[in-house]
N, CA, C and O of each residue as an XYZ file, in Angstrom:
752
protein
N      -6.651    -61.165     25.381
C      -6.710    -60.946     26.642
C      -5.282    -60.848     27.071
O      -4.875    -60.101     27.960
N      -4.270    -61.999     26.074
C      -3.020    -61.545     26.356
C      -1.865    -60.829     26.445
O      -0.940    -60.794     27.256
N      -2.148    -60.221     25.346
C      -1.634    -59.332     24.756
C      -1.763    -57.648     25.595
O      -0.873    -56.808     25.729
N      -3.428    -57.588     26.119
C      -3.653    -56.814     27.266
C      -2.894    -56.913     28.274
O      -2.222    -55.906     28.498
N      -2.762    -57.772     28.964
C      -2.054    -57.680     29.706
C      -0.536    -57.520     29.941
O       0.016    -57.131     30.970
N       0.186    -58.011     28.432
C       1.146    -57.532     28.723
C       1.533    -56.271     28.689
O       2.381    -55.875     29.489
N       0.979    -55.450     27.766
C       0.268    -54.107     27.531
C       0.628    -53.513     28.843
O       1.665    -52.867     28.998
N      -0.292    -53.751     29.847
C       0.204    -53.656     31.451
C       0.771    -53.673     31.759
O       1.085    -52.906     32.669
N       1.638    -54.798     31.187
C       3.170    -55.181     32.374
C       3.868    -54.111     31.707
O       4.506    -53.386     32.470
N       3.924    -53.758     30.210
C       4.807    -52.878     30.134
C       4.271    -51.350     30.077
O       4.776    -50.654     29.196
N       3.414    -50.820     30.826
C       3.268    -49.700     31.043
C       3.953    -49.232     32.377
O       4.503    -48.172     32.674
N       3.681    -50.640     33.230
C       3.877    -50.458     34.309
C       5.442    -50.266     34.701
O       5.698    -49.616     35.714
N       6.803    -50.978     33.697
C       7.407    -50.753     33.753
C       9.038    -49.172     33.125
O      10.064    -48.596     33.485
N       7.714    -49.375     31.687
C       7.940    -47.945     31.171
C       6.667    -46.789     31.272
O       6.190    -46.048     30.413
N       6.486    -46.898     32.089
C       5.804    -45.552     32.075
C       6.031    -44.275     32.027
O       5.245    -43.334     32.132
N       7.427    -44.305     31.821
C       7.741    -42.746     31.385
C       7.979    -42.498     29.834
O       8.310    -41.539     29.137
N       7.663    -43.769     29.645
C       7.343    -43.510     27.688
C       5.989    -42.562     27.403
O       5.679    -41.752     26.529
N       5.457    -43.008     28.409
C       4.049    -41.886     27.897
C       4.214    -40.516     28.682
O       3.920    -39.449     28.143
N       4.669    -40.588     29.900
C       4.267    -39.643     30.708
C       5.401    -38.135     29.908
O       5.096    -36.954     30.072
N       6.641    -38.593     29.099
C       7.577    -37.848     28.469
C       6.497    -37.163     27.801
O       5.773    -36.231     28.150
N       6.581    -37.936     26.638
C       5.643    -37.404     25.255
C       4.220    -36.325     26.040
O       3.920    -35.191     25.666
N       3.867    -36.746     26.642
C       2.719    -36.054     27.408
C       3.220    -34.941     28.033
O       3.060    -33.894     27.406
N       3.657    -34.883     28.854
C       4.416    -33.628     29.657
C       5.408    -32.323     28.436
O       5.790    -31.271     28.949
N       5.595    -32.492     27.468
C       6.402    -31.855     26.143
C       5.462    -31.203     25.005
O       5.721    -30.279     24.233
N       4.093    -32.101     25.166
C       3.741    -31.429     24.398
C       2.218    -30.472     25.143
O       1.490    -29.645     24.594
N       2.189    -30.969     26.420
C       1.055    -29.631     26.902
C       2.466    -28.706     27.191
O       2.338    -27.633     26.603
N       3.366    -28.763     27.691
C       4.098    -27.888     27.896
C       4.646    -26.979     26.654
O       5.277    -25.927     26.754
N       4.240    -27.660     25.442
C       4.652    -26.596     24.201
C       2.972    -25.866     23.888
O       2.655    -25.153     22.935
N       2.511    -26.112     24.495
C       1.050    -24.782     24.400
C       1.411    -23.750     25.154
O       1.242    -22.587     24.786
N       2.049    -24.147     26.510
C       2.033    -22.976     27.672
C       3.611    -22.106     26.937
O       3.784    -20.890     27.028
N       4.149    -22.631     26.561
C       5.394    -22.145     25.419
C       5.207    -20.947     24.905
O       5.677    -19.850     25.207
N       3.795    -21.591     23.360
C       3.788    -20.906     22.841
C       2.360    -20.106     23.128
O       1.658    -19.707     22.199
N       2.066    -19.947     24.328
C       0.751    -18.912     24.710
C       1.539    -17.802     25.131
O       0.870    -16.773     25.048
N       3.564    -17.449     25.865
C       4.125    -16.726     25.927
C       4.901    -15.864     25.247
O       5.270    -14.703     25.422
N       5.124    -17.008     24.127
C       5.778    -16.465     23.387
C       4.958    -15.108     22.672
O       5.175    -13.943     22.336
N       4.213    -15.806     22.688
C       2.844    -14.313     22.045
C       2.387    -13.286     22.160
O       1.682    -13.168     23.163
N       2.507    -12.187     21.363
C       2.543    -10.890     22.131
C       1.260    -10.978     22.800
O       0.840    -12.135     22.770
N       0.251     -9.917     23.576
C      -0.124     -9.933     24.676
C      -1.706     -9.430     23.458
O      -1.719     -9.103     22.271
N      -2.765     -9.582     24.422
C      -3.437     -8.972     22.719
C      -4.569     -8.968     24.470
O      -4.869     -9.721     25.397
N      -4.870     -7.193     23.848
C      -5.517     -6.522     24.481
C      -6.885     -5.541     23.965
O      -6.812     -4.900     22.916
N      -7.823     -5.524     24.625
C      -9.556     -4.836     24.415
C     -10.421     -3.852     24.813
O     -10.792     -3.398     25.895
N     -10.631     -3.653     23.727
C     -12.133     -2.248     24.682
C     -13.418     -3.381     23.948
O     -13.548     -4.323     23.167
N     -14.358     -2.252     25.082
C     -15.714     -3.317     24.631
C     -16.454     -2.184     24.735
O     -15.737     -1.353     25.293
N     -18.336     -1.363     24.294
C     -18.941     -1.593     24.418
C     -20.035     -2.581     24.554
O     -19.938     -3.698     24.045
N     -21.148     -2.175     25.273
C     -22.592     -2.958     24.687
C     -23.912     -1.859     24.875
O     -24.272     -1.161     25.823
N     -24.366     -2.040     23.678
C     -25.171     -1.010     23.343
C     -27.255     -2.200     22.899
O     -27.440     -3.329     22.445
N     -28.209     -1.138     23.345
C     -29.128     -1.739     22.411
C     -29.729     -0.892     21.168
O     -30.022      0.303     21.202
N     -29.822     -1.576     20.307
C     -29.825     -0.477     18.911
C     -32.027     -1.776     18.217
O     -32.529     -2.870     17.961
N     -32.142     -0.957     18.288
C     -33.053     -0.188     18.068
C     -33.632      0.231     16.681
O     -32.846      0.680     15.847
N     -35.296      0.082     16.306
C     -35.190      1.316     14.846
C     -35.826      2.579     15.513
O     -36.428      2.767     16.570
N     -35.521      3.210     14.672
C     -36.279      4.864     14.897
C     -37.903      5.115     14.604
O     -38.827      5.664     15.205
N     -37.734      4.421     13.369
C     -39.093      3.725     12.619
C     -39.998      2.886     13.497
O     -39.319      2.030     14.065
N     -41.723      2.791     13.929
C     -42.484      1.571     15.133
C     -41.815      0.719     14.209
O     -41.280      0.961     13.127
N     -41.973     -0.434     14.928
C     -41.617     -1.597     15.105
C     -42.766     -2.591     13.786
O     -43.627     -2.028     13.109
N     -42.604     -3.370     13.752
C     -43.586     -4.311     12.528
C     -44.124     -5.677     13.324
O     -43.610     -5.986     14.399
N     -44.961     -6.302     12.858
C     -45.212     -7.147     13.802
C     -44.562     -8.246     14.102
O     -44.779     -9.094     14.969
N     -43.601     -8.136     13.164
C     -42.434     -9.627     13.668
C     -40.814     -8.714     14.570
O     -39.639     -9.053     14.430
N     -41.235     -7.807     15.244
C     -40.236     -6.832     16.150
C     -39.276     -6.635     15.113
O     -39.440     -6.647     13.893
N     -38.081     -6.421     15.903
C     -36.951     -5.407     15.694
C     -35.659     -5.829     16.051
O     -35.020     -5.665     17.090
N     -35.217     -6.785     14.296
C     -34.180     -7.355     14.127
C     -33.006     -6.748     13.740
O     -32.049     -7.323     13.221
N     -33.120     -5.230     14.078
C     -31.476     -5.087     13.672
C     -30.215     -4.920     14.980
O     -29.198     -4.305     15.301
N     -30.882     -5.650     15.272
C     -29.345     -5.732     16.731
C     -29.045     -7.551     15.776
O     -27.893     -7.804     15.422
N     -29.748     -8.194     15.599
C     -29.630     -9.579     15.471
C     -28.984     -9.723     14.067
O     -28.406    -10.737     13.677
N     -29.234     -8.064     13.039
C     -28.913     -8.342     11.650
C     -27.316     -7.753     11.919
O     -26.421     -8.255     11.240
N     -26.993     -6.751     12.854
C     -25.800     -6.140     12.683
C     -24.659     -6.932     12.622
O     -24.022     -6.679     11.599
N     -24.126     -7.832     13.349
C     -22.916     -8.463     13.947
C     -22.637     -8.962     12.424
O     -21.464     -9.042     12.059
N     -23.790     -9.332     11.437
C     -23.459     -9.843     10.142
C     -22.825     -8.149      9.244
O     -21.797     -8.044      8.575
N     -23.569     -7.346      9.467
C     -23.311     -6.799      8.296
C     -22.180     -5.783      8.588
O     -21.830     -4.949      7.753
N     -21.373     -5.947     10.385
C     -19.968     -5.551     10.715
C     -19.364     -5.971     10.239
O     -18.356     -5.306     10.005
N     -19.420     -7.746      9.539
C     -18.655     -8.285      8.490
C     -18.499     -7.771      6.866
O     -18.112     -8.504      5.955
N     -18.757     -6.834      6.771
C     -19.403     -6.899      5.274
C     -17.836     -5.638      4.943
O     -17.275     -4.914      5.766
N     -17.560     -5.801      3.553
C     -16.492     -5.136      3.165
C     -16.998     -3.479      3.165
O     -16.286     -2.519      3.460
N     -17.919     -3.458      2.897
C     -18.491     -1.431      2.770
C     -19.061     -1.206      4.329
O     -19.121     -0.027      4.676
N     -19.380     -1.962      5.063
C     -19.184     -1.072      6.746
C     -17.687     -1.239      7.188
O     -17.288     -0.312      7.893
N     -16.783     -2.224      6.922
C     -15.219     -1.745      7.154
C     -14.752     -0.879      6.394
O     -13.944     -0.202      7.028
N     -14.843     -0.553      5.367
C     -14.575      0.905      4.606
C     -14.830      1.855      5.501
O     -13.948      2.442      6.128
N     -16.493      2.139      5.657
C     -16.244      3.324      6.295
C     -16.113      3.637      7.372
O     -16.397      4.812      7.610
N     -15.489      2.515      8.875
C     -15.113      2.586     10.242
C     -13.916      2.949      9.594
O     -13.287      3.741     10.296
N     -13.014      2.523      7.893
C     -11.661      3.222      8.368
C     -11.668      4.152      7.743
O     -10.506      4.451      7.470
N     -12.549      5.007      7.224
C     -12.550      6.461      6.941
C     -12.598      7.495      7.817
O     -12.351      8.665      7.526
N     -13.025      6.939      9.269
C     -12.926      7.586     10.474
C     -11.714      7.262     11.197
O     -11.706      7.889     12.256
N     -10.719      6.561     11.059
C     -10.077      6.037     11.925
C      -8.547      6.951     11.177
O      -8.251      6.800      9.992
N      -7.648      7.960     12.236
C      -6.445      8.368     11.430
C      -5.551      7.669     12.342
O      -6.007      7.784     13.480
N      -4.053      6.734     12.323
C      -4.049      6.928     10.720
C      -4.607      5.858     10.268
O      -4.563      5.011     11.161
N      -5.306      5.305      8.980
C      -6.594      4.420      8.505
C      -5.361      2.857      8.559
O      -4.152      2.802      8.334
N      -6.074      2.087      8.840
C      -5.479      0.562      8.768
C      -6.437      0.144      7.764
O      -7.459      0.760      7.463
N      -5.904     -1.290      7.114
C      -6.099     -1.436      5.717
C      -7.682     -2.626      6.384
O      -7.951     -2.882      7.558
N      -8.400     -3.089      5.150
C      -9.167     -3.969      6.135
C      -8.800     -5.115      6.685
O      -9.363     -5.140      7.779
N      -8.349     -5.810      6.584
C      -7.982     -7.156      7.107
C      -7.369     -6.975      8.220
O      -7.571     -7.888      9.021
N      -6.476     -5.877      8.701
C      -6.424     -5.824     10.300
C      -7.497     -5.410     10.994
O      -7.603     -5.623     12.202
N      -8.270     -4.866     10.386
C      -9.966     -4.446     10.972
C     -10.610     -5.282     10.871
O     -11.736     -4.835     11.088
N     -10.715     -6.874     10.554
C     -11.734     -7.692     10.564
C     -11.186     -8.567     11.947
O     -11.883     -9.126     12.794
N      -9.394     -8.463     11.849
C      -8.832     -9.435     12.393
C      -9.256     -8.739     13.624
O      -9.266     -9.583     14.519
N      -9.548     -7.786     13.998
C     -10.084     -6.716     15.172
C     -11.290     -6.259     15.873
O     -11.313     -6.326     17.102
N     -12.114     -5.884     15.335
C     -13.157     -6.205     14.782
C     -13.921     -7.153     15.421
O     -13.369     -8.150     14.956
N     -14.943     -7.665     16.278
C     -15.921     -8.076     16.869
C     -17.484     -7.407     16.860
O     -17.636     -6.277     17.324
N     -18.218     -7.886     16.509
C     -19.273     -7.468     16.730
C     -20.352     -8.699     17.015
O     -20.665     -9.350     16.019
N     -21.066     -9.149     18.532
C     -21.740    -10.150     18.279
C     -23.223     -9.209     19.433
O     -23.101     -8.025     19.745
N     -24.598    -10.166     19.912
C     -25.218    -10.138     19.244
C     -25.873    -11.132     20.798
O     -25.744    -12.353     20.878
N     -26.353    -10.519     21.571
C     -27.521    -11.203     22.620
C     -28.573    -10.279     23.478
O     -28.411     -9.471     24.393
N     -30.249    -10.981     22.446
C     -30.992    -11.056     23.322
C     -30.952     -9.372     23.151
O     -31.185     -8.638     24.112
N     -30.574     -8.773     21.586
C     -30.790     -7.603     21.486
C     -29.975     -6.764     22.466
O     -30.555     -5.806     22.978
N     -29.244     -6.901     22.654
C     -27.958     -6.826     23.320
C     -26.624     -6.733     22.804
O     -25.786     -7.571     23.139
N     -26.140     -5.090     21.433
C     -25.176     -5.583     21.312
C     -23.628     -5.568     21.680
O     -23.227     -4.425     21.898
N     -22.563     -6.664     21.815
C     -21.195     -6.071     22.320
C     -20.191     -5.798     20.817
O     -19.883     -6.221     19.703
N     -20.031     -4.877     21.711
C     -18.566     -3.900     19.976
C     -17.373     -4.209     20.891
O     -17.006     -3.555     21.867
N     -16.640     -5.749     20.201
C     -15.278     -5.762     20.890
C     -14.377     -5.360     19.976
O     -14.761     -5.570     18.826
N     -13.128     -4.767     20.086
C     -11.575     -4.681     19.076
C     -10.770     -4.968     20.248
O     -10.918     -4.546     21.395
N      -9.908     -5.740     19.784
C      -8.190     -6.276     20.821
C      -7.925     -5.808     19.558
O      -8.569     -5.495     18.558
N      -5.986     -5.888     20.154
C      -5.724     -6.018     19.559
C      -3.979     -6.052     20.478
O      -3.984     -6.168     21.704
N      -2.910     -5.962     19.870
C      -2.194     -5.716     20.184
C      -1.052     -4.704     20.922
O      -0.149     -4.816     21.751
N      -1.562     -3.826     20.234
C      -1.553     -2.254     20.730
C      -2.629     -1.383     20.998
O      -3.558     -1.189     20.213
N      -2.499     -0.836     22.152
C      -3.668     -0.400     22.495
C      -4.395      1.011     22.231
O      -5.517      1.314     22.638
N      -3.302      2.022     21.266
C      -3.683      3.064     20.913
C      -4.679      3.693     20.200
O      -4.939      4.896     20.223
N      -5.268      2.758     19.512
C      -6.192      2.986     18.196
C      -7.383      1.794     18.507
O      -8.136      1.311     17.661
N      -7.346      1.539     19.619
C      -8.435      0.529     20.273
C      -9.784      1.016     20.452
O     -10.767      0.410     20.025
N      -9.845      2.319     21.205
C     -10.708      3.428     21.275
C     -11.242      3.432     20.176
O     -11.950      2.533     19.723
N     -10.815      4.911     19.412
C     -10.754      5.093     17.884
C     -11.354      4.906     17.219
O     -12.102      5.688     16.631
N     -11.146      3.125     17.009
C     -11.575      1.506     15.828
C     -13.536      1.678     16.849
O     -14.517      2.160     16.283
N     -13.553      1.172     18.240
C     -14.625      1.155     18.157
C     -15.717      2.603     18.394
O     -16.940      2.707     18.306
N     -14.439      3.784     18.786
C     -16.126      4.465     17.994
C     -16.509      4.624     16.878
O     -17.678      4.498     16.512
N     -15.493      4.948     16.138
C     -15.567      5.119     14.788
C     -16.593      4.264     13.947
O     -17.204      4.446     12.894
N     -16.503      3.177     14.948
C     -17.318      1.408     14.060
C     -19.033      1.954     14.820
O     -20.027      1.604     14.183
N     -19.241      2.742     16.080
C     -20.339      2.687     16.798
C     -20.866      4.205     15.857
O     -22.065      4.482     15.820
N     -19.957      4.980     15.232
C     -20.721      6.447     14.693
C     -21.070      6.218     13.361
O     -21.599      7.190     12.820
N     -20.872      4.799     12.383
C     -21.061      4.861     10.847
C     -21.960      4.080     10.931
O     -22.633      3.863      9.924
N     -22.367      3.156     12.630
C     -24.213      3.198     12.591
C     -24.712      3.928     12.806
O     -25.647      4.048     12.013
N     -24.681      4.890     13.759
C     -25.711      5.763     14.375
C     -25.312      6.876     12.664
O     -26.245      6.902     11.862
N     -24.461      7.395     12.403
C     -24.618      7.671     11.148
C     -25.559      7.509      9.695
O     -26.208      8.308      9.020
N     -25.242      5.914      9.591
C     -25.853      5.480      8.377
C     -26.752      5.348      8.640
O     -27.620      5.826      7.910
N     -27.197      4.524     10.005
C     -28.381      3.903     10.524
C     -28.721      2.662      9.629
O     -27.992      1.796      9.144
N     -30.472      2.928      9.560
C     -30.556      1.463      8.678
C     -30.432      1.727      7.130
O     -31.334      1.306      6.406
N     -29.289      2.447      6.549
C     -28.704      2.565      5.097
C     -28.060      1.625      5.087
O     -28.073      1.059      3.994
N     -27.293      1.029      6.054
C     -26.672     -0.161      6.106
C     -27.374     -1.483      6.012
O     -26.893     -2.459      5.435
N     -28.465     -1.460      6.574
C     -29.526     -2.580      5.600
C     -30.294     -2.708      4.657
O     -31.184     -3.540      4.482
N     -29.829     -1.570      3.803
C     -30.673     -1.679      2.746
C     -31.659     -0.409      2.555
O     -31.756      0.348      1.589
N     -32.266     -0.418      3.619
C     -32.986      0.690      3.317
C     -33.143      1.782      3.147
O     -32.503      2.325      4.046
N     -33.711      2.702      2.407
C     -33.872      4.003      1.584
C     -35.533      4.343      2.227
O     -36.455      3.542      2.076
N     -35.677      5.638      2.933
C     -36.702      6.638      2.518
C     -35.879      8.053      3.598
O     -34.795      8.626      3.497
N     -36.794      8.157      4.378
C     -37.047      9.537      5.150
C     -36.503      9.446      6.439
O     -35.679     10.202      6.954
N     -37.260      8.041      7.109
C     -36.308      7.388      8.347
C     -35.157      6.576      8.200
O     -35.622      5.462      8.437
N     -34.200      6.452      8.009
C     -33.025      6.134      7.848
C     -32.719      5.801      9.719
O     -32.445      4.626      9.963
N     -32.748      6.455     10.545
C     -32.143      6.400     11.552
C     -32.512      5.639     13.184
O     -33.458      5.731     13.966
N     -31.251      4.899     13.174
C     -31.697      4.052     14.164
C     -31.525      4.536     15.773
O     -30.734      5.445     16.027
N     -32.234      3.944     16.755
C     -32.063      3.796     18.401
C     -30.922      3.600     18.613
O     -30.510      2.843     17.734
N     -29.647      4.025     19.748
C     -28.574      3.337     20.037
C     -28.676      3.952     21.513
O     -28.585      5.139     21.828
N     -28.938      2.579     22.531
C     -28.822      3.293     24.272
C     -27.751      2.494     24.825
O     -27.874      1.391     25.358
N     -26.821      3.072     24.669
C     -24.917      2.931     25.523
C     -25.252      2.435     26.723
O     -25.719      3.301     27.463
N     -25.150      0.774     27.446
C     -25.475     -0.266     27.936
C     -24.107      0.277     29.099
O     -24.164      1.040     30.064
N     -23.173     -0.335     28.624
C     -21.851     -0.380     29.328
C     -20.596      0.153     28.031
O     -20.508      0.123     26.803
N     -19.733      0.644     29.261
C     -18.478      1.250     27.558
C     -17.664      0.743     28.783
O     -17.997      0.637     29.963
N     -16.223      0.396     27.999
C     -15.093      0.364     28.219
C     -13.557      0.851     27.805
O     -12.712      0.352     27.062
N     -13.575      1.716     28.394
C     -12.384      3.067     27.657
C     -11.363      2.388     27.898
O     -10.596      2.457     26.937
N     -10.848      1.561     28.976
C      -9.285      1.315     29.883
C      -9.158     -0.146     28.478
O     -10.082     -0.871     28.108
N      -8.530     -0.149     28.266
C      -7.857     -1.474     27.494
C      -7.323     -2.218     28.258
O      -6.174     -2.062     28.673
N      -8.334     -3.454     28.663
C      -7.958     -4.638     29.079
C      -7.286     -5.555     28.837
O      -6.778     -5.440     27.722
N      -6.957     -6.645     29.462
C      -5.532     -7.508     28.643
C      -6.670     -8.843     29.136
O      -7.264     -9.157     30.167
N      -6.535     -9.434     27.557
C      -7.970    -10.563     27.432
C      -7.402    -11.591     28.308
O      -6.247    -11.640     28.729
N      -8.515    -12.531     28.562
C      -8.104    -13.500     29.605
C      -8.745    -15.023     28.447
O      -9.942    -15.252     28.274
N      -7.515    -15.910     27.770
C      -6.987    -17.027     27.429
C      -7.365    -17.905     27.960
O      -7.711    -18.680     27.068
N      -7.560    -18.370     28.943
C      -7.192    -19.082     30.122
C      -7.636    -20.353     30.172
O      -7.028    -21.313     30.647
N      -9.259    -20.342     29.420
C      -9.816    -21.666     28.835
C      -9.071    -22.230     27.710
O      -8.558    -23.349     27.690
N      -9.058    -21.425     26.849
C      -8.762    -21.999     25.269
C      -6.898    -22.694     25.518
O      -6.445    -23.573     24.785
N      -6.126    -22.078     26.629
C      -4.723    -22.457     26.624
C      -4.924    -23.674     27.619
O      -3.868    -24.305     27.570
N      -5.939    -24.391     28.640
C      -6.302    -25.174     28.992
C      -6.939    -26.104     27.768
O      -6.502    -27.240     27.583
N      -7.554    -25.780     27.290
C      -7.826    -27.326     25.851
C      -6.965    -27.077     25.051
O      -6.701    -28.157     24.522
N      -6.320    -26.270     24.605
C      -4.792    -27.251     24.029
C      -4.449    -27.547     24.740
O      -4.458    -28.776     24.672
N      -3.910    -27.118     25.900
C      -3.154    -28.071     26.879
C      -3.427    -29.710     26.716
O      -2.796    -30.502     26.017
N      -4.480    -29.944     27.517
C      -5.366    -31.302     26.973
C      -5.111    -31.320     25.703
O      -4.413    -32.130     25.093
N      -5.405    -30.858     25.498
C      -5.121    -31.555     23.858
C      -3.769    -32.648     23.674
O      -3.636    -33.869     23.752
N      -2.922    -31.565     23.406
C      -1.586    -31.798     22.753
C      -1.300    -33.038     24.119
O      -0.491    -33.952     23.958
N      -1.931    -32.906     25.146
C      -1.109    -33.697     26.430
C      -1.556    -34.884     26.054
O      -0.890    -35.899     26.257
N      -2.848    -34.906     25.405
C      -3.519    -36.291     25.156
C      -2.696    -37.020     23.473
O      -2.367    -38.115     23.016
N      -2.691    -35.953     23.177
C      -1.937    -36.686     21.906
C      -0.398    -36.872     22.153
O       0.266    -37.212     21.174
N       0.138    -36.718     23.156
C       1.401    -37.021     24.093
C       1.134    -38.581     24.642
O       1.754    -39.581     24.279
N       0.163    -38.525     25.509
C      -0.171    -39.525     25.374
C      -0.435    -40.668     24.956
O      -0.278    -41.683     25.634
N      -0.819    -40.649     23.919
C      -1.226    -42.059     22.469
C      -0.015    -42.013     22.032
O       0.575    -43.082     22.188
N       0.853    -40.834     21.329
C       2.557    -41.408     21.410
C       2.876    -42.050     22.093
O       3.171    -43.188     21.727
N       2.971    -41.741     23.218
C       4.088    -42.692     24.122
C       3.361    -44.219     24.384
O       4.243    -45.059     24.565
N       2.467    -44.596     24.429
C       1.613    -45.121     24.102
C       1.800    -46.142     22.750
O       2.087    -47.339     22.729
N       1.612    -45.499     21.986
C       2.504    -46.321     20.235
C       3.467    -46.604     20.946
O       3.505    -47.781     21.305
N       4.392    -45.850     21.337
C       5.770    -46.915     22.122
C       6.139    -47.957     21.977
O       6.600    -48.806     21.214
N       5.561    -47.487     23.702
C       5.185    -49.053     24.432
C       4.926    -50.116     23.926
O       5.550    -51.150     24.161
N       3.755    -49.992     22.987
C       2.810    -50.543     22.468
C       3.725    -52.073     21.696
O       3.667    -53.301     21.764
N       4.766    -50.687     20.775
C       5.603    -51.748     19.963
C       6.732    -52.600     20.459
O       7.572    -52.984     19.646
N       6.827    -52.938     21.763
C       7.655    -53.470     22.738
C       6.766    -54.554     23.093
O       7.101    -55.276     24.033
N       5.838    -54.743     22.569
C       4.563    -56.017     22.580
C       4.764    -56.866     21.250
O       4.029    -56.442     20.358
N       5.401    -57.737     20.938
C       6.059    -59.037     20.575
C       5.494    -60.346     20.348
O       6.225    -61.292     20.055
């Protein structure tokens, strides 16, 4: 118990040992954020269902499409529609497909807004053109139904304030621990 009392007394007199590393490390996250280039994004929300009648288990195309969009075969088909073409790795870092209750959202983000709309439209065009062939279905009816709900053609700056705040808090906490270790070394 006496060690805690001494530690508290030392912290009261050397509080800046904890404050300085906390502020420096939390500030480094802010400086890193402003050093990175701005990312902008375009998006498209649509409902995806199969053209054929639904089976007893329901239409699951929208649930599977995010995983299919991460496949190399799908990416190569999208790249074939883009002028000038980009690498598969670049497309993988730019293209994000998510599903929420059968509403699929395609988001394309990057630092340069010139190709974002073209990539997003190519991703949708491959889906409409190939239909359920992407799922491995062969047959006469491979079409899919796509109903666009919301389309954002103007690149919007991506806000990452929640990530920045979390990074600042974690780095600040690490700085406080480092400062506390320096204060603890004073106890003898």
